[in-house]
C-alpha positions as a printed Julia matrix, in Angstrom:
69×3 Matrix{Float64}:
 -80.04  -165.06  -140.21
 -80.86  -165.69  -136.54
 -78.21  -166.18  -133.85
 -79.05  -167.52  -130.39
 -76.66  -168.19  -127.53
 -77.08  -170.87  -124.88
 -75.14  -171.66  -121.7
 -74.3   -175.37  -121.48
 -73.08  -177.17  -118.36
 -70.76  -180.16  -118.27
 -68.48  -179.68  -121.28
 -64.82  -180.27  -120.4
 -62.94  -181.31  -123.56
 -62.79  -181.27  -127.35
 -64.94  -184.42  -127.5
 -67.66  -182.51  -125.65
 -67.46  -179.71  -128.2
 -67.7   -182.19  -131.05
 -70.66  -184.04  -129.53
 -72.67  -180.86  -128.9
 -71.81  -179.4   -132.32
 -72.86  -182.59  -134.05
 -76.19  -183.01  -132.26
 -77.24  -179.36  -132.49
 -76.1   -179.21  -136.11
 -78.64  -181.91  -137.0
 -81.59  -179.68  -136.11
 -83.55  -178.58  -139.19
 -82.73  -175.0   -140.11
 -79.44  -174.8   -138.19
 -76.67  -173.45  -140.41
 -73.9   -173.14  -137.84
 -72.89  -174.11  -134.32
 -70.04  -172.46  -132.42
 -69.06  -173.95  -129.06
 -66.79  -172.02  -126.68
 -65.43  -174.62  -124.27
 -63.92  -172.04  -121.9
 -67.22  -170.26  -121.25
 -69.68  -173.06  -121.96
 -71.4   -170.9   -124.56
 -73.05  -172.5   -127.58
 -74.03  -170.12  -130.36
 -76.55  -171.43  -132.85
 -77.04  -169.77  -136.22
 -80.1   -170.57  -138.32
 -82.07  -169.38  -141.32
 -85.35  -169.5   -139.39
 -86.25  -169.57  -135.71
 -85.26  -172.81  -133.99
 -87.28  -173.94  -130.98
 -85.32  -173.75  -127.73
 -86.73  -177.14  -126.8
 -85.09  -178.67  -129.88
 -81.72  -177.25  -128.85
 -82.19  -178.42  -125.26
 -83.07  -181.93  -126.46
 -80.05  -182.05  -128.8
 -77.68  -180.91  -126.04
 -79.24  -183.47  -123.69
 -78.77  -186.17  -126.32
 -75.08  -185.25  -126.43
 -74.92  -185.74  -122.65
 -74.93  -182.14  -121.42
 -77.43  -179.61  -120.08
 -78.6   -176.19  -121.25
 -78.67  -173.99  -118.15
 -79.58  -170.68  -119.76
 -80.03  -168.78  -122.98
């Protein structure tokens, strides 16, 4: 199991958490997404390595921005 943490900018409410979780959760291989609204941290768990670009694109699709990993 692989766990990667990303810093996401712009999340302010539970809807934000839901949107990011949903989009990132659709990436092939992702088995879990944990979003910490207070810190802006998104932790992605997967069976195999997931490309950072895929996570960035999913977060962007949800309307937010990855600012670090």
